[in-house]
C-alpha positions as CSV (number, residue, x, y, z in Angstrom):
1,X,124.5,122.2,147.5
2,X,122.5,125.9,147.0
3,X,118.4,126.2,146.1
4,X,119.3,127.1,143.1
5,X,121.7,124.0,142.2
6,X,118.5,122.5,143.7
7,X,116.1,124.1,141.3
8,X,118.5,123.7,138.2
9,X,118.7,119.6,138.9
10,X,114.5,119.7,139.1
11,X,114.5,121.6,136.2
12,X,116.9,119.2,134.5
13,X,115.4,115.9,135.8
14,X,111.5,117.3,134.3
15,X,113.1,118.2,131.4
16,X,114.2,114.6,130.9
17,X,110.7,113.1,131.5
18,X,109.1,114.8,129.2
19,X,111.5,114.0,126.4
20,X,111.4,110.4,127.7
21,X,107.8,110.6,128.1
22,X,106.5,109.9,123.7
23,X,108.8,106.5,124.1
24,X,107.5,105.6,127.5
25,X,104.4,105.8,126.2
26,X,104.8,103.9,122.8
27,X,106.5,101.1,124.9
28,X,103.1,101.3,127.3
29,X,101.0,101.0,124.1
30,X,102.4,98.8,121.6
31,X,104.5,96.0,124.0
32,X,103.4,96.2,127.8
33,X,99.5,96.4,127.1
34,X,99.9,94.0,124.1
35,X,101.8,91.3,126.8
36,X,99.4,92.1,129.2
37,X,96.7,91.0,127.0
38,X,98.4,87.9,125.7
39,X,98.8,87.0,129.4
40,X,95.4,87.6,130.2
41,X,94.0,85.4,127.2
42,X,96.3,82.9,128.4
43,X,93.9,82.1,131.2
44,X,90.7,82.4,129.4
45,X,88.5,79.3,128.3
46,X,88.2,77.8,124.8
47,X,84.4,77.2,124.4
48,X,83.3,74.1,122.4
49,X,82.1,76.4,119.3
50,X,85.3,78.6,119.4
51,X,84.9,81.2,121.5
52,X,87.2,82.7,123.9
53,X,85.8,83.7,127.0
54,X,87.6,85.7,129.7
55,X,85.2,84.7,132.5
56,X,86.2,81.7,134.6
57,X,90.1,81.8,134.5
58,X,91.5,78.3,134.6
59,X,95.1,76.3,133.8
60,X,94.0,74.1,131.3
61,X,96.2,76.0,128.5
62,X,99.5,75.5,130.3
63,X,98.6,71.7,131.5
64,X,98.0,71.5,127.4
65,X,101.6,72.1,127.0
66,X,103.0,69.0,128.6
67,X,101.4,67.0,125.7
68,X,103.1,64.3,123.2
69,X,102.6,66.7,120.2
70,X,103.6,70.0,121.8
71,X,106.7,68.4,123.5
72,X,108.0,66.8,120.2
73,X,107.5,70.6,118.6
74,X,109.5,72.4,121.4
75,X,112.3,69.9,120.8
76,X,112.8,70.2,117.4
77,X,112.6,74.0,118.0
78,X,114.9,74.0,120.4
79,X,117.4,71.1,118.3
80,X,117.5,73.3,115.8
81,X,118.3,76.9,117.2
82,X,120.8,74.8,118.8
83,X,122.0,74.0,115.7
84,X,121.8,77.0,113.8
85,X,123.6,78.8,116.7
86,X,126.7,76.4,116.4
87,X,126.7,76.8,112.7
88,X,126.7,80.5,113.4
89,X,129.7,80.5,115.8
90,X,131.6,78.4,113.5
91,X,130.9,80.9,110.8
92,X,130.9,83.7,112.3
93,X,134.4,83.6,114.8
94,X,136.9,83.4,112.3
95,X,135.2,85.9,110.5
96,X,135.1,88.0,113.6
97,X,139.0,87.4,114.6
98,X,139.7,88.5,110.9
99,X,137.6,91.7,111.1
100,X,139.2,92.6,114.7
101,X,142.8,92.0,113.5
102,X,142.4,94.2,110.1
103,X,143.7,97.8,109.5
104,X,140.8,100.4,110.4
105,X,139.9,100.8,106.6
106,X,139.8,97.2,105.5
107,X,137.9,96.8,109.0
108,X,135.0,99.5,108.0
109,X,134.6,98.1,104.4
110,X,134.2,94.7,105.5
111,X,131.4,95.8,108.6
112,X,129.6,97.6,105.9
113,X,129.4,94.6,104.0
114,X,128.1,92.7,107.1
115,X,125.2,94.9,107.6
116,X,124.1,95.0,103.8
117,X,122.2,92.3,104.1
118,X,120.2,94.2,106.5
119,X,119.4,96.9,104.4
120,X,117.0,94.4,102.1
121,X,113.8,93.1,103.9
122,X,114.0,89.8,105.7
123,X,111.3,88.4,103.5
124,X,112.8,89.3,100.3
125,X,116.1,87.8,101.9
126,X,114.4,84.4,102.4
127,X,112.7,84.2,99.1
128,X,115.8,84.7,97.5
129,X,117.6,81.5,99.7
130,X,114.5,79.7,98.6
131,X,115.4,80.5,95.2
132,X,118.9,79.3,95.2
133,X,118.0,76.2,97.5
134,X,114.6,75.5,94.7
135,X,115.1,72.6,92.1
136,X,115.0,75.5,89.3
137,X,117.9,77.8,91.5
138,X,121.3,78.2,90.4
139,X,122.6,75.3,92.7
140,X,120.5,72.8,91.1
141,X,121.5,73.6,87.9
142,X,125.1,73.7,88.6
143,X,125.0,70.2,90.5
144,X,123.3,68.9,87.2
145,X,125.9,70.4,85.4
146,X,128.3,68.5,87.1
147,X,126.4,65.6,86.5
148,X,125.3,64.5,90.5
149,X,121.6,65.0,89.7
150,X,118.9,67.4,90.8
151,X,119.7,69.0,94.0
152,X,116.6,68.5,96.5
153,X,116.9,70.4,99.8
154,X,114.2,72.6,99.8
155,X,111.5,71.9,102.4
156,X,113.9,70.1,104.7
157,X,115.2,70.9,107.8
158,X,118.1,70.9,106.6
159,X,117.2,74.4,104.3
160,X,115.3,75.8,107.4
161,X,118.8,75.4,109.4
162,X,120.4,77.4,106.2
163,X,117.9,79.7,105.9
164,X,118.3,80.3,110.1
165,X,122.2,80.2,109.3
166,X,122.1,83.4,106.7
167,X,119.3,85.0,108.4
168,X,121.0,85.8,112.4
169,X,124.7,84.9,111.2
170,X,125.2,88.9,111.6
171,X,124.2,88.7,115.0
172,X,126.7,86.6,116.1
173,X,129.4,88.4,114.1
174,X,129.2,91.6,115.8
175,X,129.2,90.5,119.1
176,X,132.5,88.4,118.5
177,X,133.5,91.2,116.5
178,X,133.2,93.8,119.9
179,X,135.0,91.1,122.1
180,X,138.4,90.3,120.2
181,X,138.7,94.0,119.2
182,X,138.6,95.0,123.0
183,X,140.2,92.3,124.4
184,X,144.1,92.7,125.8
185,X,146.0,91.5,122.8
186,X,149.5,92.0,125.2
187,X,147.8,88.3,127.2
188,X,148.1,86.7,123.7
189,X,151.7,87.9,123.4
190,X,153.1,86.8,126.9
191,X,151.5,83.6,126.0
192,X,153.7,83.2,122.9
193,X,156.6,84.7,125.0
194,X,156.4,81.8,127.1
195,X,156.3,79.1,124.5
196,X,153.0,78.7,124.0
197,X,151.8,77.4,120.4
198,X,149.3,79.6,117.9
199,X,146.2,77.0,119.1
200,X,147.1,76.9,122.2
201,X,147.4,80.5,123.0
202,X,144.0,81.1,121.0
203,X,142.6,78.0,123.6
204,X,143.8,79.2,126.8
205,X,143.6,83.3,126.1
206,X,141.9,84.2,123.5
207,X,138.8,81.9,124.0
208,X,138.5,82.7,127.7
209,X,138.9,86.7,127.0
210,X,135.9,86.3,124.3
211,X,133.8,84.3,126.1
212,X,131.1,87.2,126.8
213,X,131.0,87.9,123.3
214,X,130.5,84.3,122.6
215,X,127.9,84.1,125.2
216,X,126.2,87.3,124.1
217,X,126.1,86.0,120.1
218,X,125.0,82.9,120.9
219,X,122.1,84.1,122.9
220,X,121.3,86.8,120.2
221,X,121.4,84.0,117.5
222,X,119.1,81.1,119.9
223,X,116.2,83.1,121.0
224,X,115.0,84.0,117.5
225,X,115.9,80.6,115.9
226,X,114.2,78.9,118.5
227,X,110.5,81.5,117.8
228,X,111.4,81.8,114.3
229,X,108.1,81.7,112.2
230,X,108.7,83.2,108.6
231,X,112.2,81.0,107.7
232,X,110.0,77.6,108.6
233,X,107.4,78.7,106.8
234,X,109.1,79.6,103.6
235,X,111.7,77.0,104.0
236,X,110.5,74.2,106.0
237,X,107.7,71.4,104.9
238,X,105.3,69.5,106.6
239,X,108.0,68.0,109.0
240,X,109.6,70.8,110.3
241,X,106.4,72.2,112.0
242,X,108.7,74.5,115.1
243,X,107.2,76.8,117.8
244,X,106.8,79.8,116.2
245,X,104.6,78.4,113.4
246,X,103.0,76.1,115.9
247,X,101.4,79.1,118.0
248,X,100.5,81.5,114.7
249,X,98.8,78.4,113.7
250,X,96.5,78.0,117.1
251,X,95.6,81.6,116.5
252,X,94.5,81.2,113.0
253,X,93.6,77.8,111.7
254,X,92.9,76.1,115.3
255,X,91.2,79.4,116.6
256,X,92.7,78.6,119.8
257,X,93.8,81.8,121.5
258,X,94.2,80.6,125.0
259,X,96.3,77.7,123.9
260,X,97.9,80.2,121.4
261,X,98.7,82.7,124.4
262,X,100.2,80.5,126.9
263,X,102.6,78.7,124.1
264,X,103.4,83.1,123.5
265,X,104.1,83.2,127.3
266,X,106.1,80.9,127.6
267,X,108.3,81.7,124.8
268,X,108.6,85.2,126.1
269,X,109.7,83.8,129.5
270,X,112.2,82.1,128.0
271,X,113.8,84.9,126.0
272,X,113.7,86.7,129.4
273,X,116.0,83.9,131.2
274,X,118.0,84.3,127.9
275,X,118.7,88.1,128.3
276,X,119.4,87.7,132.3
277,X,121.8,85.6,131.7
278,X,123.4,87.8,128.5
279,X,123.4,91.0,131.4
280,X,124.3,88.5,133.9
281,X,127.3,87.6,131.8
282,X,128.1,91.4,130.8
283,X,128.4,92.1,134.2
284,X,130.7,90.0,135.5
285,X,133.3,90.4,132.8
286,X,133.4,94.2,133.8
């Protein structure tokens, strides 16, 4: 490589760094710095008067993570996030399969229909679900008109799961659609030529080939469901306290910043582990 080539490469790299500087500053100021502050607060001390002192760092907040209430809240959050993920997978897989096997024009229309809910604010969508599930909503009115009585589901764990299913279903559909659309359909045809029925070909060929989409979609649904705050607050009741709401109450009502920060750190670490698993899975599929 000549000196001119070196100079051109150096100039190109410098332009790239300049173009990336605004994005880098944004990430540092609004992502990395807040995370470091949360991490520092998780080792701080809460005084008897409710003040937070950054001097005298300790692990008291992390010791409280293993108390009964916290473990019950974590287990409830894990269980409801797992149920939401499974329900999203059951609903999304057939739709993604149908979507990936349609003609291009029909596929584009269906993709737009999938994305339309994201054009509306998420808070408004959750309040719409609350109206649908409420005692004065259309579902309850239809139930009463059919003679089944009032439909009582709002402020229950079922309502929370339905709300999260509606909120995060698209996160499952899109990875599944990509995985199904890019798989080699000749392998399915070969399985059918070898006298495999439709279910066997799906179980032995299609399902393994779309494993990356299943894992990616499950992570994209499970992680926000596990730390969900808005849905449980609007659709849940006193018996559906999840981890996101519990963390918010530590920063708000309890004024226990160190403990809330420790819970946030644990949640962030769990999300990072999920992202690493997803990346390793995608790398192994290449």
